[in-house]
C-alpha positions as CSV (number, residue, x, y, z in Angstrom):
1,M,-89.3,-36.4,-40.0
2,R,-89.4,-40.2,-40.7
3,K,-92.7,-39.8,-42.5
4,K,-91.3,-37.1,-44.8
5,N,-88.2,-39.1,-45.5
6,G,-90.4,-42.1,-46.3
7,I,-92.6,-40.0,-48.7
8,K,-89.4,-38.6,-50.3
9,K,-87.9,-42.1,-50.8
10,L,-91.2,-43.3,-52.3
11,F,-91.3,-40.4,-54.7
12,L,-87.7,-41.1,-55.8
13,L,-88.4,-44.8,-56.2
14,I,-91.5,-44.1,-58.4
15,A,-89.4,-41.6,-60.5
16,L,-86.6,-44.1,-60.9
17,V,-89.0,-46.8,-62.0
18,F,-90.5,-44.4,-64.5
19,C,-87.1,-43.4,-65.9
20,V,-86.0,-47.0,-66.2
21,S,-89.3,-47.9,-67.9
22,L,-88.9,-44.9,-70.3
23,T,-85.3,-45.8,-71.1
24,A,-86.2,-49.4,-71.8
25,K,-89.1,-48.4,-74.0
26,T,-86.8,-45.9,-75.9
27,G,-84.1,-48.6,-76.3
28,V,-86.6,-51.1,-77.8
29,S,-88.0,-48.5,-80.1
30,A,-84.5,-47.5,-81.3
31,A,-83.5,-51.1,-82.0
32,S,-86.7,-52.0,-83.8
33,S,-86.1,-49.7,-86.7
34,A,-83.5,-47.2,-87.8
35,K,-83.3,-43.6,-89.0
36,Y,-81.1,-43.1,-92.0
37,T,-80.1,-40.9,-94.9
38,T,-78.1,-41.5,-98.1
39,K,-74.7,-40.3,-99.4
40,T,-73.2,-40.6,-102.8
41,K,-69.5,-41.0,-103.6
42,N,-69.0,-39.9,-107.2
43,L,-65.9,-40.7,-109.2
44,S,-67.3,-39.8,-112.6
45,K,-65.0,-38.4,-115.4
46,T,-65.6,-36.9,-118.8
47,Y,-63.3,-37.6,-121.8
48,G,-64.3,-35.3,-124.6
49,S,-67.7,-36.4,-125.8
50,V,-67.8,-39.5,-123.6
51,T,-68.8,-39.4,-120.0
52,A,-67.9,-42.2,-117.6
53,N,-70.4,-42.2,-114.7
54,V,-69.0,-43.9,-111.6
55,Y,-70.7,-43.6,-108.3
56,Y,-72.0,-45.5,-105.3
57,K,-75.1,-44.2,-103.5
58,R,-75.1,-45.7,-100.0
59,V,-77.4,-45.8,-97.0
60,V,-76.1,-44.2,-93.9
61,L,-77.7,-44.8,-90.5
62,K,-78.1,-41.9,-88.2
63,G,-76.7,-42.0,-84.7
64,K,-73.5,-42.4,-82.8
65,S,-73.8,-45.7,-81.1
66,D,-71.3,-48.5,-81.6
67,I,-74.0,-50.6,-83.4
68,V,-74.7,-47.8,-85.8
69,S,-71.0,-47.3,-86.4
70,K,-70.5,-51.0,-87.0
71,I,-73.3,-51.1,-89.6
72,N,-72.2,-48.0,-91.4
73,K,-68.6,-49.3,-91.5
74,S,-69.9,-52.5,-93.2
75,I,-71.9,-50.6,-95.7
76,K,-68.9,-48.3,-96.4
77,A,-66.7,-51.3,-96.9
78,D,-69.1,-52.6,-99.6
79,M,-68.9,-49.2,-101.3
80,N,-65.1,-49.1,-101.2
81,E,-64.9,-52.6,-102.6
82,F,-67.1,-51.6,-105.5
83,L,-65.3,-48.3,-106.3
84,S,-61.8,-49.9,-106.0
85,S,-62.6,-52.8,-108.4
86,D,-60.8,-53.1,-111.8
87,S,-64.1,-52.2,-113.4
88,V,-63.6,-48.6,-112.7
89,D,-60.2,-48.3,-114.5
90,T,-61.7,-50.5,-117.3
91,L,-64.6,-48.1,-117.8
92,Y,-62.3,-45.1,-117.8
93,S,-60.1,-46.8,-120.5
94,C,-63.2,-47.6,-122.6
95,A,-64.4,-44.1,-122.4
96,K,-61.0,-42.7,-123.5
97,S,-60.9,-45.1,-126.4
98,A,-64.5,-44.2,-127.5
99,N,-63.7,-40.5,-127.4
100,S,-60.6,-41.0,-129.5
101,A,-62.7,-42.9,-132.0
102,G,-65.0,-39.9,-132.3
103,W,-68.0,-41.5,-130.4
104,K,-70.5,-39.7,-128.2
105,D,-71.9,-41.7,-125.4
106,T,-72.4,-42.1,-121.6
107,Y,-70.8,-45.1,-120.0
108,Y,-71.6,-46.1,-116.4
109,Y,-70.5,-48.3,-113.5
110,T,-72.9,-47.4,-110.7
111,A,-74.5,-48.7,-107.5
112,T,-77.7,-47.4,-106.0
113,S,-79.0,-48.4,-102.6
114,K,-82.5,-48.2,-101.1
115,V,-84.0,-49.5,-97.9
116,T,-86.6,-52.2,-98.6
117,Y,-87.3,-53.3,-95.0
118,N,-86.9,-51.3,-91.7
119,G,-88.5,-52.9,-88.7
120,S,-88.7,-55.9,-86.3
121,G,-85.1,-55.2,-85.3
122,I,-83.5,-55.4,-88.8
123,I,-82.8,-53.1,-91.7
124,S,-82.4,-54.5,-95.2
125,I,-80.9,-52.6,-98.1
126,Q,-81.3,-53.5,-101.8
127,V,-78.3,-52.6,-104.0
128,T,-78.6,-52.3,-107.7
129,T,-75.5,-52.0,-109.9
130,M,-75.2,-51.2,-113.6
131,W,-72.4,-51.5,-116.1
132,Y,-72.3,-50.2,-119.6
133,A,-69.2,-49.5,-121.8
134,G,-70.6,-49.4,-125.3
135,G,-71.5,-53.1,-125.6
136,V,-73.9,-55.3,-123.6
137,S,-75.0,-53.7,-120.4
138,N,-75.0,-55.7,-117.1
139,I,-77.5,-55.2,-114.3
140,D,-76.9,-56.8,-110.9
141,R,-78.8,-56.8,-107.6
142,Y,-77.9,-57.9,-104.1
143,G,-78.7,-57.0,-100.5
144,L,-77.2,-56.0,-97.2
145,T,-79.2,-56.9,-94.1
146,Y,-78.3,-56.1,-90.5
147,D,-79.5,-56.8,-87.0
148,L,-80.1,-53.5,-85.4
149,K,-79.5,-54.9,-81.9
150,T,-76.1,-56.3,-82.6
151,G,-74.9,-54.7,-85.8
152,K,-74.3,-58.2,-87.3
153,K,-74.7,-58.6,-91.0
154,L,-77.3,-61.4,-91.5
155,N,-77.2,-64.3,-93.9
156,L,-80.1,-66.1,-95.5
157,V,-80.3,-68.7,-92.8
158,N,-80.4,-66.0,-90.1
159,V,-83.7,-64.6,-91.5
160,C,-85.5,-67.8,-92.4
161,S,-86.9,-70.6,-90.3
162,G,-85.1,-73.9,-90.3
163,N,-81.5,-75.0,-90.7
164,S,-79.2,-74.5,-93.7
165,T,-80.4,-77.6,-95.4
166,K,-84.1,-76.7,-95.1
167,V,-83.6,-73.1,-96.2
168,K,-81.6,-74.2,-99.3
169,T,-84.3,-76.8,-100.1
170,R,-86.9,-74.1,-100.1
171,V,-84.8,-71.9,-102.4
172,L,-84.2,-74.7,-104.9
173,N,-87.8,-75.8,-104.8
174,K,-88.8,-72.2,-105.6
175,I,-86.4,-72.0,-108.5
176,R,-87.6,-75.3,-109.9
177,K,-91.1,-73.8,-110.2
178,D,-89.8,-70.9,-112.3
179,S,-90.4,-71.1,-116.1
180,S,-86.7,-70.6,-116.8
181,S,-85.5,-73.4,-114.5
182,S,-84.5,-75.8,-117.3
183,Q,-82.1,-73.1,-118.7
184,L,-80.3,-72.7,-115.4
185,N,-77.0,-74.2,-114.3
186,W,-78.0,-76.7,-111.7
187,T,-74.5,-77.9,-111.1
188,V,-73.8,-74.4,-109.7
189,L,-77.1,-74.1,-107.9
190,N,-76.8,-77.5,-106.2
191,A,-73.3,-76.7,-105.0
192,Y,-74.1,-73.1,-103.9
193,P,-73.6,-72.6,-100.1
194,V,-76.9,-71.2,-98.8
195,K,-75.2,-68.8,-96.4
196,K,-73.4,-67.1,-99.3
197,M,-76.6,-66.5,-101.3
198,D,-77.3,-62.8,-101.7
199,F,-80.7,-61.6,-100.6
200,Y,-82.7,-58.7,-99.2
201,I,-85.9,-58.5,-97.4
202,N,-88.7,-56.8,-99.3
203,K,-91.5,-54.6,-98.0
204,N,-93.7,-57.7,-97.4
205,G,-91.0,-59.3,-95.2
206,N,-90.2,-61.9,-97.7
207,A,-86.6,-62.9,-98.6
208,V,-85.6,-62.1,-102.2
209,V,-82.7,-64.3,-103.2
210,C,-80.5,-62.8,-105.9
211,F,-78.1,-64.3,-108.4
212,G,-75.9,-62.1,-110.6
213,P,-75.4,-61.9,-114.3
214,Y,-73.9,-65.1,-115.8
215,E,-73.8,-66.7,-112.3
216,I,-76.4,-69.4,-112.9
217,A,-77.3,-68.8,-116.5
218,T,-76.3,-66.8,-119.6
219,G,-77.4,-63.2,-119.9
220,G,-76.2,-59.9,-118.4
221,W,-79.0,-59.4,-115.9
222,Y,-79.7,-60.6,-112.3
223,R,-82.3,-63.2,-111.4
224,T,-84.4,-63.2,-108.2
225,F,-86.5,-65.8,-106.4
226,T,-88.7,-65.0,-103.4
227,I,-89.3,-67.2,-100.4
228,K,-90.9,-66.6,-97.0
229,S,-88.8,-65.3,-94.1
230,K,-89.2,-64.9,-90.4
231,Y,-90.6,-61.4,-91.2
232,S,-93.2,-62.4,-93.7
C-alpha cells in the first residue's frame, strides 16, 4: 500500500511540474507578443455635394486580462481625444460652407493605426492622421508603444539604451546629419523633453522619432528620424 501511494504521489508530482512548466511557457509566449484586430469609429457626414470624412481606425488587443484591458483603454483614450477635438466641428463647418458655395469635394480628418512591431514583450502602433478642408492638407504621424507584461505605455527612454541625456543626444545627432537640419527650429529641438518625443518601433526594431507639422519647421507634414533601440 505504501508503495502504491508512493507511486501515486510521484505521478502527481510529475504532472504538477508539467502543468506548471506548461503554464509558465504559455505565460511567456502570451507576453512576448499580442493578438489583435482593428475597429473603426466613424463620425463622417455629408453636406450636399461635400463629404466630411471623420474616423479613427484603432488597434484592439484580443483577450480579457487586466493588462490587455489597460492597453485597450489607453488606445481608446487616444481615439476619444482625437474625435472630440475642435478639428471635428471645424471640418463639419468647412464642409457646410463649401456646399453652400456650390463646391463638390471630400474633406477629411482621419486617423489610421497599424502595428509596426509585435514581439520581445512589446507592441508598437503607428498612427497616421490626415486633415484636409479645401486648403493645404496636413499629415501627421506618431506612435503608441506598450509593455505587454505590465500594460505600461512606454516613452523613448524606456525603449533605448542609456539615460535621458544620452538618448536625446543620439536623437539630435541624427537630426544634425539630415539634409534639412539647417531649416529646423533648433530652439524648439534643444528644449524638447526627450520623454515627450513621439515615436514608434519599426519592423527592424529601430525607434522612429516623429515630429508633427509646424512643430520643428514650416510645412504641413510630419518629419521622422530613426535611431537604434533595445530591439534593433
